[in-house]
C-alpha positions in Angstrom: 0.1 0.1 0.0 2.7 2.5 1.2 4.7 1.3 -2.0 1.6 2.2 -4.4 1.1 5.7 -2.8 5.0 6.6 -3.5 4.7 5.4 -6.7 1.6 8.0 -7.4 3.5 10.3 -5.7 6.5 10.3 -8.1 4.3 10.5 -11.1 2.4 13.3 -10.0 5.7 14.8 -9.3 7.2 14.2 -12.9 3.7 15.5 -14.5 4.2 18.7 -12.7 7.2 19.1 -13.3 7.0 18.8 -17.1 3.7 21.1 -17.3 6.2 23.9 -15.4 9.0 23.4 -18.4 6.2 23.6 -20.6 4.6 26.9 -19.1 7.9 28.4 -18.6 8.7 27.7 -22.4 5.7 29.4 -23.4 6.3 32.1 -20.8 9.4 32.8 -22.6 8.2 32.8 -26.4 5.2 35.2 -25.4 7.9 37.4 -23.7 9.9 37.4 -26.7 7.5 38.0 -28.9 5.7 41.3 -27.5 9.3 42.3 -26.8 10.0 43.1 -30.4 7.3 45.6 -30.1 8.0 46.9 -26.2 10.1 44.9 -23.4 8.6 46.8 -20.6 4.7 45.6 -22.1 6.6 41.9 -22.4 7.7 42.0 -18.5 4.2 43.3 -17.3 2.4 41.0 -19.3 4.4 38.0 -17.5 4.4 39.2 -14.3 0.5 39.6 -14.6 0.2 35.8 -15.7 2.7 34.8 -13.5 0.5 36.5 -10.5 -2.5 34.6 -12.0 -1.1 31.9 -11.7 0.6 31.8 -8.4 -3.2 33.1 -6.8 -4.6 29.9 -8.7 -2.5 27.2 -7.3 -2.6 28.9 -4.1 -6.4 28.7 -4.3 -6.0 25.0 -5.2 -3.9 24.4 -2.5 -6.1 25.7 0.1 -9.2 23.6 -1.1 -7.0 20.9 -1.2 -5.6 21.1 2.5 -9.3 21.4 3.8 -10.5 18.4 2.0 -7.7 16.4 3.0 -7.3 17.5 6.7 -8.0 15.8 9.6 -12.0 16.6 10.0 -12.6 18.1 13.6 -15.6 16.5 14.9 -17.8 18.5 17.5 -17.3 17.2 20.9 -20.4 16.6 22.5 -20.2 15.3 26.2 -22.5 13.0 27.0 -23.4 12.5 30.9 -22.0 9.2 32.7 -22.4 9.1 36.5 -25.7 7.7 37.3 -26.5 11.1 39.0 -25.5 13.3 35.7 -28.3 11.0 33.7 -30.8 11.1 36.2 -30.9 15.0 35.5 -30.9 15.0 32.4 -33.7 12.5 32.4 -35.5 14.8 35.2 -35.1 17.9 32.7 -36.5 15.7 29.9 -39.3 14.9 31.8 -40.1 18.5 33.1 -40.3 19.9 28.9 -42.9 16.6 28.5 -45.2 17.2 31.4 -45.4 20.4 30.2 -47.5 19.3 27.0 -49.9 17.1 29.0 -53.4 19.3 28.0 -55.1 17.6 31.2 -54.6 19.8 33.9 -54.9 17.8 36.4 -53.1 15.0 34.9 -50.7 17.8 34.2 -50.4 18.7 37.9 -50.1 15.4 39.5 -47.1 14.4 37.1 -45.5 17.9 37.9 -46.1 17.0 41.9 -44.0 13.7 41.3 -41.5 15.3 39.0 -40.9 18.0 41.2 -40.8 15.0 44.4 -37.9 13.2 42.8 -36.0 16.1 41.6 -35.9 17.5 45.4 -34.9 13.3 46.2 -32.1 13.8 43.6 -30.9 17.3 45.5 -31.5 16.0 49.2 -29.8 12.8 48.5 -32.1 11.2 51.3 -31.4 7.4 51.4 -34.7 4.7 51.6 -34.7 1.6 53.0 -37.8 -0.4 52.4 -38.3 -3.6 54.7 -40.3 -6.5 53.3 -41.6 -9.6 54.5 -44.6 -12.1 55.4 -46.3 -11.7 58.2 -44.4 -12.6 61.8 -41.7 -12.8 60.5 -40.4 -9.5 63.0 -40.2 -6.5 60.4 -41.8 -4.2 62.5 -39.6 -5.1 65.4 -36.8 -5.2 62.7 -37.2 -1.6 62.0 -37.8 -0.4 65.4 -34.6 -2.2 66.5 -33.3 -0.2 63.6 -34.6 3.0 64.5 -33.2 2.8 68.2 -29.8 2.2 67.0 -28.9 4.4 64.1 -30.8 7.4 65.1 -30.3 10.6 66.3 -33.6 11.8 66.0 -36.7 10.2 64.9 -39.0 12.7 63.1 -43.1 11.9 62.7 -43.9 9.5 60.0 -43.6 11.5 56.7 -46.3 9.9 54.7 -47.7 6.6 54.1 -47.9 4.3 50.7 -51.0 2.3 51.2 -50.6 0.8 54.7 -46.5 1.5 54.8 -45.4 3.8 57.3 -42.2 5.7 56.7 -39.9 7.5 59.2 -37.6 9.9 58.6 -34.2 9.3 60.4 -31.0 11.8 61.2 -28.0 9.1 61.4 -25.1 10.7 63.0 -22.0 10.4 61.5 -19.1 12.1 62.6 -19.8 15.9 62.4 -22.4 15.7 59.6 -25.8 14.1 60.0 -27.2 12.1 57.0 -31.1 11.7 56.4 -32.1 8.0 56.2 -35.9 7.2 55.4 -37.1 3.7 56.4 -40.6 2.3 55.0 -42.2 -0.5 57.1 -44.5 -2.5 54.4 -47.4 -4.6 55.7 -46.6 -8.7 54.7 -46.8 -9.4 51.8 -49.5 -12.2 52.4 -51.9 -9.5 55.1 -51.9 -6.5 52.3 -55.6 -6.9 52.1 -54.9 -8.2 48.5 -54.1 -10.8 46.5 -52.2 -12.3 43.1 -51.1 -9.6 40.9 -52.6 -6.5 43.0 -50.5 -7.9 45.8 -47.7 -8.0 43.4 -48.3 -4.4 41.8 -48.4 -3.3 45.3 -45.0 -4.6 46.6 -43.6 -3.4 42.9 -44.7 0.2 44.0 -43.4 0.2 47.6 -39.8 -1.5 46.1 -39.4 1.0 43.1 -38.8 3.9 46.1 -36.2 2.2 47.8 -32.5 2.6 47.4 -32.2 -0.6 49.3 -34.3 -3.5 49.9 -34.6 -5.8 53.5 -36.0 -8.9 52.9 -36.7 -10.6 56.2 -37.5 -13.9 57.3 -37.3 -16.0 60.5 -36.7 -19.5 59.2 -35.3 -21.2 56.0 -36.6 -20.0 52.7 -40.3 -21.4 52.1 -42.0 -21.1 48.6 -44.2 -18.4 50.0 -41.5 -16.2 50.4 -38.9 -17.4 47.7 -41.5 -16.3 44.8 -42.1 -12.5 46.1 -38.2 -12.6 46.8 -37.3 -13.5 43.3 -39.7 -10.7 42.1 -38.4 -8.6 44.0 -34.6 -9.3 43.1 -35.8 -9.4 39.7 -36.3 -5.4 39.5 -32.2 -5.3 40.3 -32.6 -3.5 43.7 -29.7 -3.5 45.9 -31.0 -5.9 48.7 -30.2 -7.4 52.0 -31.9 -10.5 52.9 -32.1 -11.2 57.1 -32.7 -14.3 58.7 -34.5 -12.8 62.0 -35.3 -14.3 65.1 -31.9 -16.0 65.4 -31.9 -16.3 69.5 -34.5 -19.4 68.9 -31.5 -21.5 67.6 -28.4 -23.0 68.5 -25.4 -21.4 67.1 -24.9 -24.2 64.8 -28.3 -24.6 63.8 -28.2 -21.0 62.9 -25.1 -21.4 60.6 -27.1 -24.4 59.0 -29.9 -22.1 58.0 -28.0 -19.3 56.4 -25.6 -22.0 54.5 -29.3 -23.3 52.7 -30.0 -19.7 52.1 -27.1 -18.6 50.1 -27.3 -21.7 48.6 -30.7 -21.2 47.6 -30.2 -17.9 46.8 -27.2 -18.5 44.6 -27.6 -15.9 42.0 -29.8 -13.4 43.0 -27.8 -12.2 46.1 -24.4 -11.9 47.5 -23.1 -14.4 50.3 -22.2 -11.4 52.5 -26.0 -9.7 51.9 -27.7 -13.0 53.6 -27.0 -11.6 57.4 -28.5 -12.8 60.5 -30.2 -10.8 63.5 -32.7 -10.7 66.5 -34.4 -7.7 66.2 -36.3 -8.6 69.8 -34.9 -11.5 71.4 -36.9 -13.9 74.0 -36.8 -12.7 77.0 -34.9 -14.0 79.8 -36.9 -15.3 83.2 -34.7 -14.9 86.6 -35.7 -16.6 89.6 -35.4 -14.9 93.1 -33.4 -16.9 94.8 -33.9 -15.0 97.8 -37.4 -17.0 98.0 -37.4 -19.7 100.4 -40.4 -21.2 98.4 -38.2 -23.3 95.6 -41.3 -23.9 93.7 -42.4 -20.4 93.1 -42.4 -19.7 89.4 -42.5 -16.0 89.5 -39.2 -14.5 88.4 -37.6 -11.2 86.9 -38.2 -10.5 83.7 -35.2 -9.5 81.3 -35.5 -8.3 77.8 -32.1 -8.9 75.8 -30.7 -5.8 73.7 -31.4 -6.5 70.3 -28.2 -8.1 68.2 -28.5 -6.4 64.8 -24.9 -5.4 64.8 -24.4 -7.3 61.2 -27.4 -5.7 59.3 -26.3 -2.5 60.7 -23.0 -2.6 59.5 -23.6 -3.8 56.2 -26.6 -1.2 55.9 -23.7 1.2 56.3 -21.2 -0.5 54.2 -23.9 -0.4 51.4 -24.6 3.4 52.1 -21.0 4.4 52.3 -19.4 2.5 49.6 -22.7 2.5 47.1 -24.8 4.9 48.4 -24.2 8.0 45.7 -25.1 5.9 43.1 -28.3 3.6 44.3 -29.8 7.2 45.1 -29.2 8.5 41.8 -29.9 5.1 40.0 -33.3 4.6 41.9 -33.7 8.7 41.3 -33.4 7.6 37.3 -35.2 4.6 37.7 -38.7 6.4 39.1 -38.3 9.1 36.2 -38.2 6.8 33.5 -41.3 5.0 35.3 -42.5 8.4 35.4 -42.0 8.9 31.7 -43.7 6.3 30.5 -46.8 7.3 32.6 -45.8 10.8 31.1 -45.7 9.3 27.3 -49.2 7.6 27.9 -50.6 10.4 28.5 -49.6 12.4 25.3 -49.5 9.2 23.1 -53.7 9.0 24.2 -53.8 12.9 24.0 -51.9 12.8 20.4 -54.6 9.7 19.5 -57.5 12.0 20.1 -56.6 15.2 18.4 -55.1 13.0 15.7 -58.4 11.2 15.4 -60.5 14.3 15.4 -58.3 15.5 12.4 -58.5 12.5 10.6 -62.9 12.7 11.0 -62.7 16.4 9.9 -60.9 16.0 6.5 -62.8 12.5 6.1 -66.1 15.0 5.6 -64.0 17.3 4.0 -62.6 14.9 1.6 -66.2 13.4 1.3 -67.8 16.8 0.6 -65.3 17.4 -2.6 -66.4 14.6 -4.4 -70.3 14.4 -3.3 -69.9 18.1 -5.2 -68.1 16.5 -7.8 -68.8 13.0 -8.6 -66.3 11.5 -10.8 -67.2 7.9 -13.1 -64.8 6.1 -10.2 -63.4 7.2 -7.1 -59.9 8.4 -7.7 -57.6 8.6 -4.5 -55.6 11.3 -6.7 -58.3 13.7 -6.7 -58.1 13.7 -2.7 -54.6 13.9 -2.5 -54.3 17.5 -2.2 -56.9 16.9 1.2 -55.0 14.4 2.7 -51.8 16.2 1.9 -53.2 19.1 4.2 -53.9 16.5 6.6 -50.9 15.3 6.6 -49.2 18.3 7.4 -51.6 18.5 10.3 -51.0 15.2 11.6 -47.7 16.0 11.6 -48.1 19.1 13.8 -49.7 16.4 16.6 -46.7 14.6 17.1 -44.3 16.9 17.0 -42.9 16.6 13.2 -42.6 19.6 10.7 -44.0 18.5 7.4 -43.6 20.7 4.4 -45.7 20.9 1.5 -43.6 19.4 -0.7 -43.3 16.5 1.5 -47.0 16.0 2.6 -47.9 16.0 -0.8 -45.1 13.5 -2.1 -46.7 11.2 1.1 -50.2 11.5 0.1 -49.7 10.5 -3.3 -47.6 7.8 -2.5 -49.9 6.6 -0.1 -52.9 7.1 -2.9 -50.9 4.8 -5.3 -50.4 2.3 -2.7 -54.6 2.2 -2.3 -54.6 2.1 -5.9 -52.4 -1.2 -6.7 -54.2 -2.9 -3.5 -57.5 -2.1 -5.2 -58.7 -0.5 -1.8 -61.4 1.9 -3.5 -62.8 -0.9 -5.8 -63.2 -2.9 -2.5 -64.6 0.1 -0.9 -67.2 0.9 -3.3 -68.2 -2.6 -3.7 -68.2 -3.1 0.5 -70.2 0.7 0.9 -72.8 -0.2 -2.0 -74.1 -2.8 -0.4 -74.3 -1.5 2.8 -76.2 1.3 1.2 -78.8 -0.4 -0.7 -79.3 1.7 -3.2 -79.9 1.9 -7.4 -76.6 2.7 -8.7 -78.2 3.8 -11.8 -79.5 7.1 -10.1 -77.5 10.1 -10.2 -78.5 11.0 -6.7 -77.5 7.4 -5.2 -74.1 7.9 -7.5 -73.2 11.5 -5.7 -74.0 9.8 -2.4 -72.0 6.6 -3.1 -69.1 8.8 -4.3 -68.9 10.9 -1.0 -69.4 8.0 1.3 -66.3 6.3 -0.3 -63.9 9.4 -0.3 -65.1 10.0 3.3 -64.4 6.2 4.0 -60.9 5.8 2.0 -59.9 9.5 3.4 -60.2 7.9 7.2 -57.8 4.6 6.1 -55.5 7.0 4.4 -55.5 9.1 7.8 -55.2 6.2 10.1 -52.1 5.0 8.2 -50.3 8.3 8.3 -51.4 8.6 12.1 -49.9 5.1 12.5 -46.9 6.3 10.3 -46.1 9.1 12.5 -46.7 6.7 15.7 -43.7 5.1 14.7 -41.2 8.3 13.7 -41.9 8.4 10.4 -41.2 4.7 9.4 -44.2 2.2 7.6 -42.3 -0.9 9.2 -40.9 -3.7 8.4 -43.9 -4.6 5.9 -43.4 -0.7 4.4 -46.6 0.9 3.5 -48.7 -1.9 1.9 -48.6 -3.4 5.2 -50.1 -0.4 6.8 -53.1 0.2 4.6 -53.9 -3.3 4.3 -53.9 -3.6 7.6 -56.1 -0.4 8.6 -58.2 -1.5 5.9 -59.1 -4.7 7.5 -59.3 -2.7 10.5 -62.0 -0.2 9.2 -64.2 -3.2 7.2 -65.7 -4.6 10.2 -69.6 -5.0 9.9 -70.4 -3.0 13.3 -68.1 0.7 12.1 -69.1 0.2 8.5 -72.9 -0.1 9.8 -71.9 3.3 12.1 -70.1 4.9 9.4 -72.9 4.8 7.1 -75.5 5.6 9.2 -73.3 9.1 10.1 -72.2 9.5 6.4 -75.8 9.3 5.1 -76.9 12.5 7.8 -74.2 14.5 6.7 -74.1 14.2 3.2 -77.9 14.0 2.5 
């Protein structure tokens, strides 16, 4: 490759040298010819030619340099860290929410967006505690509040029947804020099946860290909701509570089995033991003379949750910032999905209204001047304007030339698929009219034009919803699908009834 390039350079240099010699020779002859008349004029002419040649060579070299120089691509700084991505996502979300026309829905979405923005700014870490009833979830929450809190505020709100506590955790000279949510038992939430799962997901989506509490080896009733929560990709701890009921060897055996069963879902270090509320101990009063007396002093041992707190602090310290940012990002994505759903419904309503209006405009055009057959090309101008308005609904600027091209392309497609002939035959049967009369022909023309304009409009809606893409099947597939959807008996009867009222 290098040899070929060097050879080309050598040939180019030889050709350039030859051309230069020819130019010098030609200039010498020109100078000699003019010098016979005037030597001064000969010098001026030669100098002028040389200057022009040098200027031309300079221009050529300049544009050659522009063409051959390494292109500098504009550097675009993309967000890399989770908190930067979350901030960008929230900003885009605010713009989407502003497009919602329904005031109540827009206000609700705006409040949720504002709450997420504040959450991202405050850097509050939230733990949500799950588990079946009677596993000691509330006892664990109380123990965590007692051990971790410098101050426990009143509840900041509820989610269903869940209770959330705001905790100020002392960390050296600083105080960090922690939210701990105590949820109802997964089987005691008052809901069943898919609804229970939805409630659990709604609570879990708010969490930066999940705590799933059990009090024995994993049962099927616990494994399924645990797997569901782990499937959300949330950072999690599995807490084996009430360990004071087991001998040390029994506790280690249970922990080992749990770690084996959750392999692939949890790291072994994220399965920890605790005794949030150990069983009370009864001490016999030895000063009593009656040794049969069973009354004694009841002592409540302190909670044994050191392993849980250690792991929580480790996760909070090492992963807390990223976990909070990822959580805000995940919630903003879910909120974005809700916003897009509302936007799509809003756009669909607006687009349907435009198609409804233009189908009767098209009907009026052909009803006023009926043709021997319905020609979709005759309504292409109407469809072109419809395309422009539909594009505006979906935030896409379509020029008049582009709209005409789209309308013409769709008209040819409908003609190629014999949609017009099939529609006229179907509508004629539905109208049950005598096609020999001028009135019947005029009515059929108008109804057919409205029907075909509707199919065209619905096809364009599909096109804009897919970001100006006809899909794998192309425009033919979209038109055929809309034709099939709009030829159902129930719809045709209703459509004909409306058409007759408008066109007669």
